[in-house]
LOLUM-931770 format. One record per atom (N, C-alpha, C): atom name; residue in three letters; residue number from 1; z, y, x. Coordinates in steps of 0.02 Angstrom, whole numbers, plus 50000, padded with zeros to 5 digits. Each point is the difference from the previous one (the first is absolute). Example, Ala and Ser with C-alpha at 12.3 -4.5 7.8 and 13.67 -1.06 7.14 Angstrom:
2
> N; ALA; 1; 50390; 49716; 50660 .
> CA; ALA; 1; 50000; 50059; 49955 .
> C; ALA; 1; 50000; 50060; 50045 .
> N; SER; 2; 49964; 50053; 49982 .
> CA; SER; 2; 50003; 50059; 50042 .
> C; SER; 2; 50037; 50055; 49961 .
% end
This chain:
64
> N; MET; 1; 49985; 46189; 53433 .
> CA; MET; 1; 49978; 50048; 49951 .
> C; MET; 1; 50044; 50063; 50002 .
> N; ALA; 2; 50066; 49990; 50001 .
> CA; ALA; 2; 50046; 50057; 50001 .
> C; ALA; 2; 49991; 50040; 50064 .
> N; THR; 3; 49994; 49967; 50056 .
> CA; THR; 3; 49990; 50034; 50063 .
> C; THR; 3; 49934; 50039; 49999 .
> N; HIS; 4; 49948; 49969; 49975 .
> CA; HIS; 4; 49935; 50033; 49996 .
> C; HIS; 4; 50005; 50064; 49957 .
> N; LEU; 5; 50033; 49995; 49942 .
> CA; LEU; 5; 50007; 50059; 49958 .
> C; LEU; 5; 50038; 50056; 50036 .
> N; ALA; 6; 50053; 49981; 50035 .
> CA; ALA; 6; 50039; 50050; 50037 .
> C; ALA; 6; 49959; 50031; 50055 .
> N; GLU; 7; 49964; 49959; 50038 .
> CA; GLU; 7; 49959; 50027; 50055 .
> C; GLU; 7; 49944; 50045; 49975 .
> N; ALA; 8; 49975; 49986; 49941 .
> CA; ALA; 8; 49946; 50041; 49970 .
> C; ALA; 8; 50027; 50062; 49965 .
> N; GLY; 9; 50067; 50007; 49998 .
> CA; GLY; 9; 50029; 50058; 49967 .
> C; GLY; 9; 49999; 49996; 49925 .
> N; LEU; 10; 49994; 49939; 49973 .
> CA; LEU; 10; 49995; 49992; 49928 .
> C; LEU; 10; 50065; 49979; 49966 .
> N; LEU; 11; 50048; 49977; 50040 .
> CA; LEU; 11; 50063; 49975; 49972 .
> C; LEU; 11; 50042; 50059; 49975 .
> N; ARG; 12; 50032; 49990; 49943 .
> CA; ARG; 12; 50044; 50052; 49974 .
> C; ARG; 12; 50052; 50020; 50052 .
> N; ASP; 13; 50018; 50063; 50002 .
> CA; ASP; 13; 50047; 50026; 50049 .
> C; ASP; 13; 50070; 49970; 49993 .
> N; ASP; 14; 50018; 49980; 49940 .
> CA; ASP; 14; 50068; 49974; 49989 .
> C; ASP; 14; 50006; 49925; 50014 .
> N; LEU; 15; 49947; 49969; 50026 .
> CA; LEU; 15; 50001; 49929; 50014 .
> C; LEU; 15; 49995; 49987; 50075 .
> N; THR; 16; 50040; 49954; 50024 .
> CA; THR; 16; 49991; 49975; 50068 .
> C; THR; 16; 49949; 49943; 49995 .
> N; VAL; 17; 49974; 49980; 50057 .
> CA; VAL; 17; 49954; 49944; 50002 .
> C; VAL; 17; 50036; 49937; 49975 .
> N; ASP; 18; 50062; 49991; 50021 .
> CA; ASP; 18; 50037; 49941; 49978 .
> C; ASP; 18; 50010; 50000; 49924 .
> N; ARG; 19; 50016; 50057; 49971 .
> CA; ARG; 19; 50010; 50003; 49927 .
> C; ARG; 19; 49933; 49987; 49965 .
> N; ALA; 20; 49946; 50027; 50026 .
> CA; ALA; 20; 49934; 49988; 49971 .
> C; ALA; 20; 49983; 49926; 50003 .
> N; ARG; 21; 50015; 49967; 50056 .
> CA; ARG; 21; 49989; 49928; 50004 .
> C; ARG; 21; 50040; 49962; 49947 .
> N; ASP; 22; 50062; 50021; 49990 .
> CA; ASP; 22; 50041; 49968; 49948 .
> C; ASP; 22; 49968; 50007; 49931 .
> N; LEU; 23; 49975; 50059; 49985 .
> CA; LEU; 23; 49968; 50010; 49935 .
> C; LEU; 23; 49937; 49959; 49992 .
> N; ILE; 24; 49960; 49998; 50053 .
> CA; ILE; 24; 49939; 49958; 49998 .
> C; ILE; 24; 50019; 49928; 49988 .
> N; TRP; 25; 50048; 49975; 50038 .
> CA; TRP; 25; 50023; 49931; 49994 .
> C; TRP; 25; 50023; 49986; 49928 .
> N; LEU; 26; 50038; 50046; 49972 .
> CA; LEU; 26; 50024; 49992; 49932 .
> C; LEU; 26; 49942; 49993; 49950 .
> N; TYR; 27; 49954; 50047; 50003 .
> CA; TYR; 27; 49947; 50002; 49950 .
> C; TYR; 27; 49950; 49943; 50006 .
> N; ILE; 28; 49991; 49972; 50060 .
> CA; ILE; 28; 49952; 49945; 50008 .
> C; ILE; 28; 50033; 49932; 49997 .
> N; ALA; 29; 50064; 49997; 49987 .
> CA; ALA; 29; 50036; 49936; 49997 .
> C; ALA; 29; 49969; 49956; 49946 .
> N; PRO; 30; 49991; 49936; 50015 .
> CA; PRO; 30; 49972; 49953; 49951 .
> C; PRO; 30; 50041; 49998; 49936 .
> N; GLU; 31; 50065; 50010; 50006 .
> CA; GLU; 31; 50043; 49999; 49941 .
> C; GLU; 31; 49982; 50056; 49951 .
> N; VAL; 32; 49983; 50058; 50026 .
> CA; VAL; 32; 49981; 50056; 49957 .
> C; VAL; 32; 49935; 49984; 49964 .
> N; ASP; 33; 49951; 49975; 50037 .
> CA; ASP; 33; 49937; 49981; 49968 .
> C; ASP; 33; 50011; 49945; 49949 .
> N; GLY; 34; 50043; 49952; 50016 .
> CA; GLY; 34; 50014; 49946; 49953 .
> C; GLY; 34; 50030; 50026; 49934 .
> N; LEU; 35; 50044; 50049; 50005 .
> CA; LEU; 35; 50029; 50029; 49939 .
> C; LEU; 35; 49946; 50034; 49958 .
> N; LEU; 36; 49954; 50034; 50032 .
> CA; LEU; 36; 49946; 50033; 49962 .
> C; LEU; 36; 49954; 49948; 49968 .
> N; VAL; 37; 49986; 49946; 50037 .
> CA; VAL; 37; 49959; 49946; 49972 .
> C; VAL; 37; 50035; 49971; 49938 .
> N; GLU; 38; 50066; 49989; 50005 .
> CA; GLU; 38; 50037; 49974; 49943 .
> C; GLU; 38; 49996; 50046; 49939 .
> N; ARG; 39; 49991; 50065; 50013 .
> CA; ARG; 39; 49995; 50049; 49946 .
> C; ARG; 39; 49927; 50010; 49978 .
> N; ASP; 40; 49956; 49955; 50023 .
> CA; ASP; 40; 49929; 50000; 49981 .
> C; ASP; 40; 49960; 50060; 50025 .
> N; TRP; 41; 50019; 50027; 50057 .
> CA; TRP; 41; 49960; 50052; 50031 .
> C; TRP; 41; 49938; 49967; 50030 .
> N; THR; 42; 49943; 50032; 49992 .
> CA; THR; 42; 49939; 49974; 50031 .
> C; THR; 42; 50000; 50017; 50075 .
> N; ILE; 43; 49957; 49969; 50037 .
> CA; ILE; 43; 49994; 50016; 50072 .
> C; ILE; 43; 49980; 50073; 50008 .
> N; GLU; 44; 49956; 50025; 49957 .
> CA; GLU; 44; 49980; 50070; 50005 .
> C; GLU; 44; 50058; 50047; 49988 .
> N; GLU; 45; 50042; 49984; 49951 .
> CA; GLU; 45; 50059; 50042; 49986 .
> C; GLU; 45; 50049; 49998; 50058 .
> N; ARG; 46; 50010; 49941; 50029 .
> CA; ARG; 46; 50046; 49994; 50056 .
> C; ARG; 46; 49974; 50037; 50061 .
> N; GLU; 47; 49936; 49994; 50013 .
> CA; GLU; 47; 49971; 50036; 50057 .
> C; GLU; 47; 50006; 50076; 49992 .
> N; ARG; 48; 49986; 50025; 49940 .
> CA; ARG; 48; 50004; 50072; 49987 .
> C; ARG; 48; 50072; 50023; 50006 .
> N; TRP; 49; 50047; 49962; 49972 .
> CA; TRP; 49; 50071; 50018; 50005 .
> C; TRP; 49; 50022; 50002; 50073 .
> N; LEU; 50; 49981; 49949; 50039 .
> CA; LEU; 50; 50021; 49998; 50069 .
> C; LEU; 50; 49971; 50059; 50039 .
> N; ALA; 51; 49936; 50014; 49991 .
> CA; ALA; 51; 49969; 50057; 50035 .
> C; ALA; 51; 50034; 50066; 49981 .
> N; ASP; 52; 50009; 50011; 49936 .
> CA; ASP; 52; 50031; 50062; 49976 .
> C; ASP; 52; 50072; 50006; 50025 .
> N; THR; 53; 50037; 49945; 49999 .
> CA; THR; 53; 50070; 50000; 50019 .
> C; THR; 53; 50007; 50012; 50075 .
> N; LEU; 54; 49961; 49965; 50040 .
> CA; LEU; 54; 50003; 50010; 50073 .
> C; LEU; 54; 49980; 50071; 50018 .
> N; TYR; 55; 49948; 50026; 49969 .
> CA; TYR; 55; 49979; 50068; 50014 .
> C; TYR; 55; 50056; 50049; 49984 .
> N; GLY; 56; 50028; 49995; 49941 .
> CA; GLY; 56; 50053; 50046; 49979 .
> C; GLY; 56; 50063; 49994; 50042 .
> N; ALA; 57; 50015; 49940; 50023 .
> CA; ALA; 57; 50061; 49990; 50038 .
> C; ALA; 57; 49994; 50020; 50073 .
> N; LEU; 58; 49939; 49997; 50027 .
> CA; LEU; 58; 49992; 50007; 50073 .
> C; LEU; 58; 49962; 50062; 50022 .
> N; ILE; 59; 49952; 50022; 49963 .
> CA; ILE; 59; 49953; 50051; 50024 .
> C; ILE; 59; 50027; 50070; 49984 .
> N; ALA; 60; 49997; 50043; 50051 .
> CA; ALA; 60; 50022; 50069; 49993 .
> C; ALA; 60; 49952; 50038; 49956 .
> N; ASP; 61; 50027; 50048; 49964 .
> CA; ASP; 61; 49957; 50045; 49960 .
> C; ASP; 61; 49958; 50042; 50049 .
> N; PRO; 62; 49938; 50013; 49980 .
> CA; PRO; 62; 49959; 50043; 50044 .
> C; PRO; 62; 50029; 50070; 50005 .
> N; PRO; 63; 49991; 50033; 50056 .
> CA; PRO; 63; 50025; 50069; 50006 .
> C; PRO; 63; 49967; 50046; 49949 .
> N; GLN; 64; 50039; 50047; 49976 .
> CA; GLN; 64; 49974; 50048; 49950 .
> C; GLN; 64; 49966; 50058; 50033 .
% end
């Protein structure tokens, strides 16, 4: 996923592919999801949070 984003020119300029992989790994870790489940987050809330978080952490802002 990180390589694909970089090859498509979508990865933020301040991220290397390796750093982007680290962030993806962090956010999709079962432990993170488990913590959210313990806090009574619904699957829909967890999916929305993950999508929003990955987008914000990885995707470059469009050119102005």
